N, C-alpha and C positions, 0 to 999 in steps of 0.2 A: 570612639571612632577616630581614625587618623584623618587629618586634613591635608595630607601631603602625598603626592604620588610616590609610590614605592618602586624600586628598580631592582633588576637582577643584582645579586643572587638571592634576594629576600625569598625565603621558602613559601611564604603565603601565595606567591604568584604561581606556584606549582601544586596548589591544593584545589580539590574540587569544591565548588560552592554549593551552599544549601538553597533549596527553593524558598521563595518568599511566601509566607502565608497571608496575613492581613496586610493591606496597604495602609499603614498607620503613619503617625507623625515621624517616627524614627526612619521609616523607609523614604518618606518624602524629603527628610533632612539629608539622607545619604545622596539622593538624586540631586538635590540642590548643590551639595558640596562637590559632586562629580562635575556638574556644569561649571561651577566657579573655578575648579582646579584645571579643567580643560582649557578654559580661556586664559587663565593665569599662565599656564605652560606655553600656550601659543604666543603670548606677548613677549616671551623671552627666546622664541625660535622664529625669527623673521622669514625664513625660507620654507617653513613647514606649516601645515594645517592640522589642527586637532579635529579629526573627522569623527572620532568616537572614543568611548572609554568604558571599561567594565569595572564594577565595584571592587573586585580583587586588587585593582591597581591602586586603591586607597587602603589596602589591607583589610577590606571588608568582604568576607567570603559569602556573599549573597548573590543570587542569580538576577542581577540587574545590569543592564547596559544602557548607555545613552548614545544616540547617533545624531550627527549634525543634520539639521533640516535641509540646508542647501550647501553642498560641498563645493560649489563653484564660487561662493561668495563669502570671503573671509570676514566681511563686515556683519554678516548675518550670524549672530551668536546663539541662535535658537537650537536646542537639542531636544529630540524626542526620546523619552525614557521607555524602554521595553523591559518588562518584568517577567521573569521565568521564560525567556525566549527559547524556542525549540526549533531545530531544523527538521522540517517534515519531508523535504525532498530536495535533492540537487539534480541538476540537468546540465547537459552539454559537456564537451571535452574540457579537460583541465587547461587553463590558461596560466602561464607563468609571468607574473608582473611584480614590480617592487612593492614591498611593504615595510613600514616602519612601525615603531611602537613607543609610546610615552614611557614605558617601563623598561625599554632596552635602549638606553641612550646611545646616540651617535652611530648606530648600526642599522643598515637596511639590508633586505634580502629579497632575492627573486624566489617567490613562493608559488607553487602550482595550486590552483583552486578551481572548482567547477565554475562555469560561466554564469549559471543561474542557481538561485536558491529560493526555496519557499520557507517562510518562517511564521510560526504562530507564537503570539505573546499577549501579555496583558498590559494595557496602558495605565497611566497614573490614576485615572478615574475609575479603574476597575473593569473597563470594557475590554473585550477580546478583539484582537486584530490579526489578520492574515496578510502577510506581505509577500508579493512576488517580486523578487529583486534580480537584477542582472548587472553584469559589469562590475564597476567599482563599488556600488552599493552592496551587491552580493558578497564581494570579497571582504568588505568592511564588516558586514554582519557575521560572516563565518569566522573572521579573525577575533571579533569580540566574544562570540559564543565559545570559541576555543579557550579564551581566558577563564570562562566559568567552569571549564573542565580541567583547568590547571595546565593548559598547553599554550606555549608561546610560539610565535611564528618561527623563531630560530630552531625550535625543536623539529619542525617539519623539514628543515633543510640542513640539519646538523652536519651531515657528511657530504654536502655538495660544495666542493672546493671553489667553484666559480660563482657561487650564489650570494656572496657577502660584499657589501659596499658601505661606504661612509659618504656623508654629505660634505662637500668642500665649502669654502667661504662664499662662493658665488651661488651656492644652492644646487650644484650639480653632483650627481653620484659618481664616485670614483671607486674602482675595485680595491678590495682589501686583500692583503696577503694572508691567505687562509692559515698557513702554518704558523705565522707570526702572531696573528691577532685572534684567531677563532679556535683552531684545534687545541685541545687541552686547556682552554680558557675557563677557569673555575668560577669566574664572575658570571659567565654566560651559562655554563653547564656544571653546576656544583657537584652533580653526581657522576661526572665523568663522561 
């Protein structure tokens, strides 16, 4: 297993992940590494929060995500692992808000997603959980489950010229020149 976050254009980010069978020592080790790498990444990005991560971001194509327990508190480094998460329902009109990704360095995008989502998953202890999420939590869960299907947030807005941004040194979003930085960018879109 890799112990480092992979970034575009690594092809593993665009592969569909396999379901997890037994929750064994290997799976628990993957989850622990995901937690460690999320926090390590955050320490080098002072204006950003590591809200969640999917196993494919470590080059491990298994259906595992972790989500931060409290997204308002950067000091709280607890993450909940969701194994084989599945979207059972989405509700509400699409809302377009900024998203970033540990595997898409320095780029943010305005991504439309449903306001609410219902998720079914297995916890580390093997118990089943059903989550009713809305707002930022729903967006985060949908973003991470996309990873398990080989979809990055940039894929959802690929042709939206006004949807791409970068973070400046103060931590504010600034529009990116689509034609210069996004269109035909083989690092972001290796298949064109």
